[in-house]
MARDRENSE-767999 format. One line per field, with one value per residue (C-alpha): y, x, z; residue in three letters. Coordinates in nm, 2 decimals. Layout:
<nodes>
py Y ...
px X ...
pz Z ...
r ALA ...
</nodes>
This chain:
<nodes>
py 0.00 0.36 0.56 0.91 1.16 1.53 1.71 1.61 1.30 1.32 1.13 0.90 0.81 0.73 0.52 0.32 0.27 0.15 -0.10 -0.27 -0.31 -0.62 -0.61 -0.64 -0.35 -0.14 -0.23 -0.14 0.20 0.27 0.18 0.41 0.69 0.62 0.63 0.96 1.11 1.00 1.16 1.48 1.48 1.42 1.72 1.93 1.83 1.91 2.25 2.31 2.21 2.44 2.73 2.67 2.66 2.98 3.15 3.04 3.17 3.51 3.52 3.43 3.70 3.96 3.86 3.88 4.23 4.35 4.19 4.35 4.46 4.83 4.94 5.07 5.23 5.06 5.27 5.37 5.30 5.61 5.67 5.91 6.26 6.32 6.65 6.70 6.69 6.95 7.20 7.47 7.40 7.77 7.79 7.62 7.34 7.43 7.30 7.53 7.83 7.74 7.72 8.06 8.21 8.08 8.20 8.56 8.70 8.99 9.33 9.19 9.02 8.80 8.77 8.53 8.82 8.90 8.56
px 0.00 0.10 0.17 0.03 0.31 0.26 0.33 0.26 0.42 0.54 0.35 0.65 0.66 0.29 0.33 0.61 0.40 0.10 0.31 0.41 0.04 -0.15 -0.50 -0.68 -0.49 -0.56 -0.93 -0.94 -0.78 -1.02 -1.32 -1.20 -1.15 -1.49 -1.66 -1.48 -1.57 -1.93 -1.95 -1.81 -2.05 -2.34 -2.23 -2.20 -2.54 -2.69 -2.52 -2.65 -3.01 -2.99 -2.87 -3.15 -3.41 -3.27 -3.28 -3.64 -3.74 -3.58 -3.76 -4.09 -4.04 -3.96 -4.27 -4.49 -4.35 -4.43 -4.77 -4.89 -5.25 -5.31 -5.59 -5.87 -6.18 -6.50 -6.70 -7.03 -7.33 -7.49 -7.84 -8.11 -8.03 -8.23 -8.39 -8.12 -7.84 -8.01 -8.04 -7.78 -7.61 -7.60 -7.98 -8.17 -8.40 -8.76 -8.91 -8.70 -8.80 -9.16 -9.13 -8.95 -9.22 -9.50 -9.34 -9.37 -9.04 -9.07 -9.03 -9.02 -9.25 -9.13 -9.35 -9.31 -9.23 -8.92 -8.77
pz 0.00 -0.05 0.27 0.27 0.28 0.32 0.00 -0.35 -0.51 -0.87 -1.13 -1.19 -0.82 -0.83 -1.15 -0.98 -0.67 -0.87 -1.06 -0.74 -0.63 -0.70 -0.86 -0.52 -0.38 -0.69 -0.67 -0.30 -0.37 -0.66 -0.45 -0.17 -0.42 -0.57 -0.23 -0.14 -0.47 -0.43 -0.09 -0.23 -0.52 -0.28 -0.07 -0.38 -0.50 -0.15 -0.16 -0.51 -0.41 -0.10 -0.32 -0.57 -0.30 -0.15 -0.49 -0.55 -0.21 -0.28 -0.62 -0.46 -0.19 -0.46 -0.66 -0.35 -0.28 -0.63 -0.63 -0.30 -0.34 -0.31 -0.08 -0.30 -0.15 -0.28 -0.52 -0.37 -0.59 -0.75 -0.62 -0.71 -0.57 -0.27 -0.18 0.09 -0.16 -0.39 -0.11 -0.07 0.25 0.34 0.36 0.64 0.55 0.43 0.75 0.96 0.73 0.78 1.16 1.17 0.95 1.17 1.49 1.59 1.71 1.96 1.79 1.44 1.19 0.91 0.60 0.31 0.08 0.28 0.23
r MET ILE ASN ARG VAL SER GLY ALA ALA SER SER ALA GLN LEU LYS GLN ALA VAL LYS ARG LEU ASN ASP ASP GLU VAL MET THR ILE LEU ARG SER LEU SER VAL ASN LEU GLY ARG ARG ILE ASP VAL LEU GLN LYS ILE ALA THR GLU LEU GLU ALA LYS LYS ASN GLU GLN LEU MET SER ALA CYS LYS GLN GLN ALA LYS PRO THR LEU VAL LYS PRO ILE GLU PRO ILE SER GLU PRO SER GLN GLU MET LEU LEU ASP LYS SER GLN PRO PRO PRO GLN MET ILE HIS GLU LEU MET SER LYS ARG LEU PRO GLY ARG THR ILE SER ALA ASP GLN MET
</nodes>
């Protein structure tokens, strides 16, 4: 087996070491490398999935912000104009005018002609 040494080995050294290995040792090393690569690929796929989910969440949030409904006052139905709406607000209602005309105020008389 190859002992792990700190630092990089040259390709020639690796080739010589592989030539000395029997088939079982080579298969064991390849399986180990395959498992390690598989784990790394799984981790990378998990990271990619998490990043995609985060990106989708941000897009959904941005879409929701843009699609916020604006508060609109409901339109009131148009009805027939009532007598009250037609009156000038500066004048008292007709009932009050009639009451004032029917009452006698001290020192003054109001007639319909003066209105």
